[in-house]
PLY file of the C-alpha trace (Angstrom):
ply
format ascii 1.0
element vertex 458
property float x
property float y
property float z
element edge 457
property int vertex1
property int vertex2
end_header
-40.07 -118.61 66.05
-43.37 -117.15 67.74
-43.44 -114.15 69.95
-46.24 -113.37 72.26
-46.34 -109.98 73.29
-48.93 -107.20 74.28
-47.65 -105.42 71.15
-49.98 -107.78 69.17
-53.04 -106.26 70.80
-51.77 -102.48 70.87
-51.72 -101.54 67.46
-49.63 -98.76 66.05
-49.52 -96.50 68.94
-46.30 -97.92 70.53
-44.18 -96.32 68.02
-45.62 -92.81 68.15
-45.19 -93.24 71.88
-41.64 -94.08 71.77
-40.70 -91.64 69.28
-42.13 -88.82 71.90
-40.08 -90.34 74.69
-37.07 -90.17 72.60
-37.43 -86.59 71.44
-38.10 -85.61 74.89
-34.94 -87.04 76.02
-32.48 -85.66 73.40
-28.94 -85.49 74.66
-28.46 -82.23 76.23
-25.69 -81.21 73.94
-22.19 -79.62 74.17
-22.08 -75.43 74.53
-24.56 -75.66 77.47
-23.64 -74.08 80.75
-26.21 -75.15 83.06
-23.92 -77.38 84.87
-21.28 -74.89 85.62
-20.20 -75.02 89.04
-21.74 -78.44 89.87
-19.96 -81.31 90.81
-22.19 -84.69 90.57
-21.14 -88.28 91.39
-22.33 -91.09 89.25
-22.45 -94.47 90.64
-22.13 -97.34 88.13
-20.18 -97.05 84.64
-22.92 -98.89 82.92
-24.71 -97.48 79.81
-27.20 -95.42 82.14
-24.27 -94.07 84.26
-21.86 -93.06 81.28
-24.65 -91.40 79.49
-25.72 -89.32 82.47
-22.09 -88.34 82.97
-21.53 -87.49 79.45
-24.66 -85.39 79.22
-23.72 -83.77 82.74
-19.98 -83.24 81.65
-21.44 -81.54 78.32
-23.45 -79.14 80.26
-20.38 -77.90 81.94
-20.45 -79.97 85.43
-17.68 -81.78 87.07
-18.68 -85.50 87.00
-16.89 -88.49 88.83
-17.93 -91.90 87.93
-17.73 -94.52 90.50
-17.41 -98.11 89.27
-17.54 -101.18 91.64
-15.71 -103.32 89.04
-12.42 -103.21 87.61
-13.99 -102.42 84.36
-16.73 -100.38 82.72
-20.02 -101.85 81.04
-21.86 -102.96 83.94
-23.89 -105.61 82.32
-22.93 -104.76 78.70
-19.32 -106.51 78.42
-17.61 -108.44 75.70
-14.99 -111.00 75.88
-12.75 -111.58 73.13
-11.57 -115.41 72.68
-9.38 -116.27 69.77
-10.26 -113.09 68.07
-13.99 -113.66 68.25
-16.18 -111.32 70.29
-18.65 -112.87 72.89
-21.27 -110.72 74.30
-21.85 -111.80 77.96
-24.58 -109.49 78.64
-26.45 -107.42 76.15
-26.45 -108.73 72.69
-28.88 -107.13 70.32
-29.82 -103.80 69.40
-33.72 -104.60 69.90
-35.33 -102.60 66.99
-32.91 -100.72 65.05
-35.26 -98.07 63.66
-35.13 -94.79 65.63
-33.24 -96.49 68.43
-30.69 -94.30 70.19
-28.05 -97.19 70.33
-28.43 -97.41 66.52
-27.58 -93.65 66.49
-24.60 -94.06 68.74
-23.27 -97.23 67.00
-23.56 -94.78 63.58
-22.05 -92.09 64.86
-19.14 -93.99 66.23
-18.60 -95.91 62.81
-19.37 -99.27 64.16
-20.70 -102.12 62.29
-23.75 -103.94 62.58
-24.76 -107.35 61.96
-28.79 -107.96 61.44
-30.22 -111.07 62.92
-33.87 -112.28 61.74
-35.79 -114.47 64.14
-37.48 -115.89 61.22
-34.19 -117.43 60.19
-34.89 -120.33 62.28
-35.24 -124.24 62.26
-36.84 -126.15 65.09
-36.15 -129.93 66.41
-38.95 -131.96 68.07
-38.09 -135.53 68.66
-41.85 -136.23 69.03
-42.44 -136.01 65.33
-41.92 -138.46 62.43
-38.99 -136.51 60.81
-37.56 -135.07 64.12
-38.61 -131.52 63.15
-41.22 -128.94 64.03
-44.64 -129.66 62.98
-45.27 -126.31 61.74
-49.38 -126.61 61.77
-49.22 -128.10 65.54
-47.02 -125.35 66.61
-49.19 -122.67 65.23
-52.43 -124.30 66.82
-50.20 -124.10 70.15
-49.35 -120.71 69.68
-52.86 -119.76 69.13
-53.97 -121.48 72.49
-51.12 -119.71 74.36
-51.73 -116.43 72.75
-55.66 -116.71 73.99
-54.63 -117.62 77.39
-52.19 -114.95 77.68
-55.26 -112.44 76.61
-57.34 -113.82 79.13
-54.60 -113.13 81.82
-54.60 -109.62 80.75
-58.36 -109.13 81.08
-58.61 -111.26 84.47
-59.83 -109.32 87.72
-56.66 -110.11 89.56
-52.90 -110.45 88.42
-51.49 -113.66 88.61
-48.33 -115.73 87.56
-47.84 -116.59 83.98
-47.35 -119.98 85.10
-50.96 -120.28 85.82
-51.75 -118.89 82.39
-49.60 -121.57 80.90
-50.87 -124.25 82.88
-54.38 -123.30 81.66
-53.31 -123.12 78.23
-51.85 -126.64 78.35
-54.46 -128.35 80.30
-57.12 -130.11 78.33
-55.00 -129.53 75.25
-53.73 -132.83 73.29
-50.37 -133.92 74.77
-48.56 -133.00 71.56
-49.96 -129.43 71.50
-49.22 -128.93 75.27
-45.69 -129.95 74.94
-45.35 -127.16 72.54
-47.48 -124.50 74.45
-44.62 -125.31 77.02
-41.73 -124.80 74.73
-43.34 -121.67 73.26
-43.74 -120.33 77.04
-40.03 -120.97 77.75
-38.83 -119.70 74.29
-41.15 -116.77 73.83
-41.76 -115.35 77.35
-38.70 -116.95 79.74
-36.12 -116.11 77.59
-37.40 -113.18 76.43
-38.37 -111.62 79.81
-35.66 -113.50 82.31
-38.28 -114.26 85.17
-39.53 -117.58 85.89
-43.11 -118.12 84.82
-43.97 -118.78 88.26
-43.07 -114.82 89.05
-43.79 -113.01 85.89
-46.93 -111.02 86.14
-49.70 -112.05 83.69
-50.75 -108.39 83.53
-47.61 -106.43 82.93
-44.91 -108.97 81.81
-44.50 -107.55 78.19
-45.74 -104.03 78.89
-43.05 -102.17 77.04
-42.74 -99.95 73.75
-40.82 -101.26 70.88
-38.75 -99.82 67.73
-39.13 -100.99 64.38
-36.74 -102.38 62.00
-35.71 -105.78 63.53
-32.61 -106.63 65.69
-29.00 -106.50 65.23
-25.74 -107.44 66.87
-22.94 -104.79 67.13
-19.56 -106.36 64.83
-17.07 -106.77 67.38
-19.12 -106.74 70.35
-21.89 -104.65 72.38
-18.72 -103.72 74.78
-17.82 -100.91 72.32
-20.90 -98.99 73.27
-19.73 -98.14 77.03
-16.06 -97.56 75.60
-17.39 -95.09 73.37
-19.41 -93.46 76.12
-16.53 -93.27 78.57
-14.25 -91.53 76.38
-13.28 -88.37 78.39
-14.93 -88.87 81.49
-13.12 -89.38 85.15
-14.21 -92.82 85.67
-12.82 -94.51 88.77
-12.76 -98.22 88.81
-12.80 -100.75 91.57
-14.61 -98.07 93.54
-17.63 -99.62 95.32
-19.79 -97.18 97.02
-21.08 -98.18 100.38
-22.74 -95.17 101.68
-24.74 -91.87 100.27
-25.53 -89.31 103.01
-27.80 -86.47 101.97
-28.09 -82.99 103.32
-29.86 -79.52 102.32
-26.27 -78.58 101.20
-24.87 -81.43 99.09
-24.14 -85.09 99.01
-21.34 -87.41 100.74
-20.58 -90.75 98.74
-18.39 -93.17 100.50
-15.84 -95.50 98.85
-13.83 -97.60 100.94
-12.34 -95.21 103.44
-12.73 -92.07 101.33
-15.74 -89.85 101.22
-16.44 -87.72 98.04
-18.46 -84.23 98.58
-20.68 -83.37 95.74
-23.80 -81.22 94.79
-25.89 -84.44 93.56
-25.41 -87.90 93.12
-27.12 -90.60 90.47
-27.19 -93.98 91.39
-27.28 -96.34 88.49
-26.68 -99.71 90.22
-28.83 -102.54 89.07
-32.30 -103.58 90.75
-30.68 -106.77 92.03
-27.96 -104.51 93.64
-30.42 -101.83 95.12
-32.54 -105.23 96.47
-29.41 -106.24 98.18
-29.19 -103.07 100.24
-25.49 -103.08 99.18
-25.57 -99.23 99.50
-26.45 -97.35 102.49
-28.79 -94.30 101.91
-29.04 -91.62 104.56
-31.65 -90.63 105.01
-33.35 -93.74 103.72
-35.07 -93.73 99.94
-38.59 -92.62 100.36
-40.99 -95.53 101.09
-42.55 -95.43 97.60
-38.92 -95.90 96.01
-38.46 -98.94 98.40
-41.81 -100.32 97.61
-40.73 -100.16 93.69
-37.29 -101.97 94.72
-38.98 -104.72 96.27
-42.00 -105.00 94.03
-40.24 -105.40 90.72
-38.59 -108.56 89.79
-34.67 -109.11 88.60
-34.21 -112.25 86.50
-31.36 -114.41 85.41
-30.63 -114.80 81.64
-27.36 -116.73 81.49
-25.66 -117.94 78.44
-23.20 -120.83 77.72
-21.23 -120.45 74.78
-19.64 -123.73 73.32
-16.85 -123.80 70.69
-16.37 -127.10 69.03
-13.70 -128.22 66.23
-16.17 -127.90 63.37
-19.79 -126.92 62.74
-22.46 -129.98 62.89
-25.50 -127.80 63.15
-27.55 -126.08 60.91
-25.27 -123.21 59.75
-27.97 -121.39 57.37
-30.11 -120.01 59.97
-29.69 -117.45 63.12
-31.79 -119.49 65.25
-32.27 -123.20 66.38
-35.27 -123.74 68.29
-35.26 -127.42 70.41
-38.54 -128.60 71.96
-37.30 -130.60 75.14
-38.38 -134.19 75.60
-39.77 -134.97 79.23
-36.89 -134.83 81.71
-34.72 -132.70 79.57
-33.93 -129.40 80.83
-35.48 -126.57 78.55
-32.23 -125.22 76.68
-34.84 -124.24 73.94
-33.12 -121.42 72.11
-29.85 -121.62 70.53
-28.12 -118.85 68.43
-25.80 -119.87 65.71
-23.45 -116.97 67.00
-20.40 -117.86 65.23
-21.82 -117.72 61.80
-20.78 -114.15 60.68
-17.20 -114.77 61.80
-17.09 -118.43 60.31
-16.37 -119.64 63.92
-17.82 -123.01 65.23
-19.38 -121.40 68.42
-23.06 -122.12 69.39
-24.97 -120.02 72.22
-27.51 -121.32 74.52
-29.77 -119.43 76.71
-30.76 -120.53 79.95
-33.57 -118.13 81.62
-35.90 -118.32 84.61
-35.82 -121.33 86.95
-33.23 -122.71 84.52
-31.13 -119.20 84.42
-31.06 -119.50 88.32
-30.03 -122.96 88.46
-27.07 -121.95 86.18
-26.01 -119.29 88.90
-25.24 -121.98 91.19
-23.65 -124.71 89.09
-20.04 -125.33 87.95
-19.29 -125.06 84.34
-19.26 -129.09 83.94
-22.93 -129.45 85.28
-24.44 -126.57 83.05
-22.41 -128.13 79.83
-23.77 -131.55 80.61
-27.45 -130.19 81.06
-26.97 -127.87 77.92
-25.28 -130.90 75.70
-28.17 -133.22 76.51
-30.55 -130.82 74.98
-28.56 -130.13 72.15
-28.23 -133.66 71.40
-31.84 -134.20 71.11
-31.39 -132.15 67.97
-27.79 -133.30 66.99
-27.16 -136.89 68.32
-23.69 -136.89 67.28
-22.61 -133.51 68.99
-19.22 -133.91 70.43
-17.99 -132.28 73.64
-16.85 -128.73 73.23
-13.19 -127.68 72.89
-13.91 -124.71 74.94
-16.97 -123.26 77.27
-17.78 -119.91 78.67
-20.88 -119.79 80.96
-22.22 -116.50 82.70
-24.02 -116.50 85.96
-25.46 -112.86 86.40
-27.47 -113.98 89.47
-24.53 -114.81 91.08
-22.54 -111.56 90.17
-22.61 -109.15 93.33
-22.74 -106.14 91.13
-25.49 -107.36 88.94
-27.96 -109.61 91.31
-29.49 -110.83 87.86
-29.39 -109.83 84.10
-32.24 -107.26 84.12
-35.52 -106.56 85.82
-39.04 -107.87 84.85
-42.73 -107.22 85.98
-43.18 -109.43 88.93
-47.00 -110.71 89.95
-48.43 -107.78 92.04
-46.09 -104.93 90.50
-47.27 -101.98 88.24
-45.52 -100.28 85.69
-46.04 -97.03 87.84
-43.02 -98.34 89.96
-40.41 -97.80 87.18
-41.81 -94.19 87.13
-41.47 -93.96 91.01
-37.75 -95.29 90.55
-36.86 -92.36 88.14
-38.56 -89.83 90.40
-35.69 -87.68 91.96
-35.31 -88.14 95.68
-35.26 -84.36 96.68
-32.88 -82.23 94.47
-29.76 -84.20 95.05
-30.31 -87.84 94.40
-31.85 -89.50 91.33
-31.87 -93.46 90.45
-31.56 -94.61 86.81
-30.87 -97.76 84.59
-32.93 -100.08 82.83
-35.20 -100.93 85.79
-36.26 -97.19 85.98
-37.46 -96.95 82.25
-40.99 -97.47 81.93
-41.13 -97.18 78.27
-38.18 -99.42 77.37
-37.42 -101.57 80.65
-34.68 -104.40 80.34
-32.88 -103.30 77.37
-29.66 -101.04 76.93
-31.65 -98.05 74.89
-33.78 -98.20 78.07
-30.75 -97.47 80.42
-29.42 -94.94 77.93
-32.64 -92.55 78.05
-32.99 -93.11 81.51
-29.32 -91.78 82.10
-30.42 -88.72 80.10
-33.36 -88.30 81.96
-31.52 -88.39 85.23
-29.06 -85.86 83.82
-31.54 -83.58 83.10
-33.30 -84.01 86.25
-29.92 -82.91 88.17
-29.62 -79.70 85.91
-33.45 -78.89 86.47
-32.97 -79.18 90.01
-29.39 -77.37 90.59
-28.32 -76.06 87.20
-28.02 -72.30 86.33
0 1
1 2
2 3
3 4
4 5
5 6
6 7
7 8
8 9
9 10
10 11
11 12
12 13
13 14
14 15
15 16
16 17
17 18
18 19
19 20
20 21
21 22
22 23
23 24
24 25
25 26
26 27
27 28
28 29
29 30
30 31
31 32
32 33
33 34
34 35
35 36
36 37
37 38
38 39
39 40
40 41
41 42
42 43
43 44
44 45
45 46
46 47
47 48
48 49
49 50
50 51
51 52
52 53
53 54
54 55
55 56
56 57
57 58
58 59
59 60
60 61
61 62
62 63
63 64
64 65
65 66
66 67
67 68
68 69
69 70
70 71
71 72
72 73
73 74
74 75
75 76
76 77
77 78
78 79
79 80
80 81
81 82
82 83
83 84
84 85
85 86
86 87
87 88
88 89
89 90
90 91
91 92
92 93
93 94
94 95
95 96
96 97
97 98
98 99
99 100
100 101
101 102
102 103
103 104
104 105
105 106
106 107
107 108
108 109
109 110
110 111
111 112
112 113
113 114
114 115
115 116
116 117
117 118
118 119
119 120
120 121
121 122
122 123
123 124
124 125
125 126
126 127
127 128
128 129
129 130
130 131
131 132
132 133
133 134
134 135
135 136
136 137
137 138
138 139
139 140
140 141
141 142
142 143
143 144
144 145
145 146
146 147
147 148
148 149
149 150
150 151
151 152
152 153
153 154
154 155
155 156
156 157
157 158
158 159
159 160
160 161
161 162
162 163
163 164
164 165
165 166
166 167
167 168
168 169
169 170
170 171
171 172
172 173
173 174
174 175
175 176
176 177
177 178
178 179
179 180
180 181
181 182
182 183
183 184
184 185
185 186
186 187
187 188
188 189
189 190
190 191
191 192
192 193
193 194
194 195
195 196
196 197
197 198
198 199
199 200
200 201
201 202
202 203
203 204
204 205
205 206
206 207
207 208
208 209
209 210
210 211
211 212
212 213
213 214
214 215
215 216
216 217
217 218
218 219
219 220
220 221
221 222
222 223
223 224
224 225
225 226
226 227
227 228
228 229
229 230
230 231
231 232
232 233
233 234
234 235
235 236
236 237
237 238
238 239
239 240
240 241
241 242
242 243
243 244
244 245
245 246
246 247
247 248
248 249
249 250
250 251
251 252
252 253
253 254
254 255
255 256
256 257
257 258
258 259
259 260
260 261
261 262
262 263
263 264
264 265
265 266
266 267
267 268
268 269
269 270
270 271
271 272
272 273
273 274
274 275
275 276
276 277
277 278
278 279
279 280
280 281
281 282
282 283
283 284
284 285
285 286
286 287
287 288
288 289
289 290
290 291
291 292
292 293
293 294
294 295
295 296
296 297
297 298
298 299
299 300
300 301
301 302
302 303
303 304
304 305
305 306
306 307
307 308
308 309
309 310
310 311
311 312
312 313
313 314
314 315
315 316
316 317
317 318
318 319
319 320
320 321
321 322
322 323
323 324
324 325
325 326
326 327
327 328
328 329
329 330
330 331
331 332
332 333
333 334
334 335
335 336
336 337
337 338
338 339
339 340
340 341
341 342
342 343
343 344
344 345
345 346
346 347
347 348
348 349
349 350
350 351
351 352
352 353
353 354
354 355
355 356
356 357
357 358
358 359
359 360
360 361
361 362
362 363
363 364
364 365
365 366
366 367
367 368
368 369
369 370
370 371
371 372
372 373
373 374
374 375
375 376
376 377
377 378
378 379
379 380
380 381
381 382
382 383
383 384
384 385
385 386
386 387
387 388
388 389
389 390
390 391
391 392
392 393
393 394
394 395
395 396
396 397
397 398
398 399
399 400
400 401
401 402
402 403
403 404
404 405
405 406
406 407
407 408
408 409
409 410
410 411
411 412
412 413
413 414
414 415
415 416
416 417
417 418
418 419
419 420
420 421
421 422
422 423
423 424
424 425
425 426
426 427
427 428
428 429
429 430
430 431
431 432
432 433
433 434
434 435
435 436
436 437
437 438
438 439
439 440
440 441
441 442
442 443
443 444
444 445
445 446
446 447
447 448
448 449
449 450
450 451
451 452
452 453
453 454
454 455
455 456
456 457
């Protein structure tokens, strides 16, 4: 698999900056009394909210976590089917070296399952043997890399669709087809937004940890479960309004109002964009512009369980170059390999992801199987399916944020900037260094807790 990221052009400075960001946001730790006498409401029991709540409680504050769903975790949730864990949202620890999620997982005694993007096989029905032509794929990757670099250097920001179209135009037909495949696999399936909306300037502006990626044995949902231990988490409690005053905050849930000294709001960007929570006085214009300017993508998953394995089960990834007229289900994961389960996972991002949001299971599975059968013609109907629809989820509004055309990374800093002394936004969208990741959400929660204590703590 070929990945195209700004990191290819940024040298080794990313790791240094990431380490500095982590050191600056180290957990507040037990024994502190800075929060004594403070009551803080945290809106949202995802990783950002639970992290903020734990740090505040460790500092002596009284913390109430309000969660709209009937479960914790937000977009980090695991469903167990027949003893097999399926991660519906977050799946990987991206970069295990120095990653705060890695540290949390190790401290909790959880196991990990390394995966390798180089452990892959690729299918292309246009070649003589039906497999990737590696030399042709490499030339297509160079062509796309060069086009992406020109997008970075252009005088104005533009949609990545323009960049991809330019890379494909004028190329031989077989190479152009692979350029579009790579764009779907390495860009849309990575950043979740459609090419027509992703910023050519900033789509991959993020820092990264090294050491490869790993899944969590038993599912990522164990992370919020660990974070929630000992916290006052109130489920099925959607917040509808927040009123700010010089003396404190009033947080409305159904017909009840909770008074506190401060509130940390960790709902996803998609929920902020819906205006589901009324804030009085309204958020500053700069915060509103950031909410409107950043994008919210849909990266959906379809899990297919079969009677037995018929695919290449000695690799982690299966790539499929879709023939003309076939939906771009280009990336498949042999998700059941470690547990010897006949389960495949397909990804749908960008426009395809949004299409999945609005379709019934039958239509989604038919679309996915059409692509899968170009690589494995004898693929039978699955025995069981599970389809995610994050964009249709009212408490998510999408999978994670992305850099939209016309946006700027500074917008994420703006989102993280406290509103006065009593309101802070947090979550992956508010992480400039690590947007769209669980570790970005975790670090954002730490920052938010620190901001409240800096403003109001002893």
